[in-house]
C-alpha positions as CSV (number, residue, x, y, z in Angstrom):
1,M,-36.8,49.5,-42.8
2,R,-37.4,46.0,-44.2
3,H,-36.9,42.9,-42.0
4,S,-36.9,39.3,-43.1
5,R,-38.8,36.6,-41.2
6,L,-35.4,34.9,-40.5
7,N,-34.2,38.0,-38.7
8,R,-37.3,38.3,-36.6
9,S,-37.2,34.7,-35.5
10,A,-33.5,34.7,-34.8
11,G,-33.6,37.9,-32.8
12,I,-31.7,41.0,-33.5
13,V,-28.2,40.1,-34.7
14,F,-25.4,42.5,-34.3
15,A,-21.8,42.6,-35.4
16,L,-19.0,43.3,-33.0
17,F,-16.4,45.6,-34.3
18,L,-13.5,45.4,-31.9
19,L,-11.6,48.5,-31.3
20,M,-9.1,47.6,-28.7
21,V,-7.7,50.4,-26.7
22,L,-4.9,49.5,-24.4
23,A,-4.5,51.5,-21.2
24,F,-1.3,51.3,-19.3
25,V,-1.9,51.5,-15.6
26,G,1.0,50.9,-13.4
27,C,3.3,49.5,-16.1
28,G,6.5,51.1,-17.3
29,G,8.5,53.6,-15.4
30,G,10.0,52.3,-12.2
31,S,13.7,51.5,-12.0
32,G,16.0,48.8,-13.5
33,A,18.3,46.4,-11.6
34,S,20.9,49.1,-11.2
35,G,18.4,51.6,-9.7
36,A,18.5,53.8,-12.9
37,P,15.1,54.9,-14.2
38,V,13.7,53.0,-17.1
39,S,13.2,55.6,-19.8
40,N,11.8,53.6,-22.7
41,P,9.4,50.9,-21.6
42,V,8.3,48.5,-24.3
43,A,4.6,48.4,-25.0
44,P,3.2,44.8,-24.8
45,A,1.6,43.1,-27.7
46,V,-2.1,42.5,-27.1
47,S,-4.6,40.4,-29.1
48,V,-8.3,40.2,-28.6
49,K,-10.2,37.3,-30.0
50,P,-14.0,37.0,-29.6
51,A,-15.5,33.5,-29.9
52,S,-17.9,34.8,-32.5
53,S,-18.1,38.0,-34.6
54,S,-21.9,38.0,-34.6
55,I,-24.3,37.2,-31.7
56,T,-28.0,37.8,-30.8
57,T,-29.0,39.7,-27.7
58,A,-29.9,36.4,-26.1
59,Q,-26.3,35.1,-26.4
60,S,-23.3,35.6,-24.2
61,L,-19.9,36.1,-25.8
62,S,-16.5,34.8,-24.7
63,V,-13.5,37.0,-25.5
64,T,-9.9,35.8,-25.1
65,I,-7.2,38.5,-24.5
66,A,-3.5,37.6,-24.8
67,V,-0.7,39.9,-23.6
68,S,3.0,39.4,-24.3
69,G,6.0,41.7,-23.8
70,S,9.7,41.6,-24.6
71,N,10.1,39.0,-21.8
72,G,7.4,36.7,-23.0
73,A,3.9,36.2,-21.4
74,A,2.7,39.1,-19.3
75,T,1.3,39.0,-15.8
76,G,-1.4,41.3,-14.4
77,A,-5.1,41.6,-15.2
78,V,-7.4,42.7,-18.0
79,T,-10.9,44.1,-18.2
80,L,-13.3,44.7,-21.1
81,A,-15.8,47.6,-21.4
82,S,-18.4,48.7,-23.9
83,G,-21.0,51.4,-23.4
84,S,-22.5,50.8,-19.9
85,Y,-20.9,47.3,-19.5
86,T,-17.6,46.8,-17.7
87,S,-16.4,43.3,-16.9
88,S,-14.8,42.1,-13.7
89,S,-11.0,42.0,-13.7
90,A,-9.6,38.8,-15.1
91,T,-6.1,37.6,-14.0
92,L,-3.7,36.7,-16.8
93,S,-2.6,33.1,-16.7
94,S,0.4,32.3,-19.0
95,G,-0.3,35.7,-20.6
96,S,-4.0,35.3,-21.4
97,A,-7.4,35.5,-19.9
98,T,-11.0,34.8,-21.1
99,I,-13.9,37.1,-20.2
100,T,-17.5,36.1,-20.8
101,I,-19.8,39.0,-21.5
102,P,-23.3,38.0,-20.3
103,A,-26.3,38.0,-22.7
104,G,-28.0,41.3,-23.1
105,S,-24.9,43.3,-21.8
106,L,-24.0,44.9,-25.2
107,S,-26.0,47.4,-27.1
108,V,-27.9,46.3,-30.2
109,G,-25.9,47.2,-33.3
110,A,-22.1,47.5,-33.7
111,A,-20.3,47.4,-30.3
112,T,-16.8,48.7,-29.6
113,L,-14.9,46.7,-26.9
114,T,-12.2,48.4,-24.9
115,A,-9.6,46.2,-23.3
116,T,-7.6,47.5,-20.4
117,Y,-4.4,45.8,-19.2
118,K,-3.1,46.5,-15.7
C-alpha cells in the first residue's frame, strides 16, 4: 500500500459514513386523550449532521442530531454509537442536541454512527 508524506504527517484520515438507525424506545403506543389506544404513531423525522465529514484520530467530532414530529420539535434524549463507542445520553433542547465524540473514540477507516432517540 502506498502512502504519501502528507498522509503520514497529517495522521490517518478517515471518512465518516453516517448510517443513522433510529430506535424507538418508549415512544408510540400509549393512549390518546379519549383513552383509546393510538394505533398509528407517526415516526419522527431525524437529521444527523457531523461538523466534518473527515477527521484524524487526534480530532474530536461534534455531531448535531435534530428530531421533529408531527407536533413540531421533539423532546427526549439521543445517543450515538459506533463500534465500541457509545456516547452519554444528550437531552434534546428545542428538538436538537449536540454530542462531541472524543478524539480516538472511532475506529480508523469508515465509521458507521447509530443514533438512538428515546
